[in-house]
N, C-alpha and C positions, 0 to 999 in steps of 0.2 A: 781166678777164677781160669782155669783151662779151657782155649780152646779149641774145636779139630779142626779150621783151619784158620790163615793168617793169611791177607792182600793189600801189596802195599800200590794205592793207585797216587802215583804225583801229579798229577796234571786232569783237565776234563774229561775227556777220554778217555784216558783209561779208570774215573772216577765212574764211568758209562759202562766202561765191561766190564769192570769187575760187577759191578749193582747186576748186569742180566747172569757174567753164571754165577753170582751167591743165590739167585733166581734159580738159576735149573738146577742148577743142583739142590735146593732145598726143592724144588717138584719129587724130586729120585727122594731125598732122606731128611722132612722136614723139617725134628730134631736138627740138625750138625749149625754148632756155635761160630761165631766165627769171629775175628778180631781182624783190622784192620786200620792201614794208612791213608784214610780216602776221607772225600767230601759228603754232602750232603744225601748224596745217590745213593752211595751204600750204607751210608748210614741207614736212611731208608728199606734195604733191601733187610735192613737188620745186623746188623752188620754191626761189635762193639766198637767206635773208635778213637784208637790210641795218641793218635794227631794226624790233628787237623791240617790236610792237604790243602784248603785255601786259601 
């Protein structure tokens, strides 16, 4: 699957910021897809986790 976005969050504060950013983007463009290196917050925001950073 090809995603529209890729985010990389290597620690807890980056994970939170990436999740907030993805939420804001989805408010404007609900169908956006995102792959990410991150943890539970980014996953909960709807990203497909390619590598877990927790």
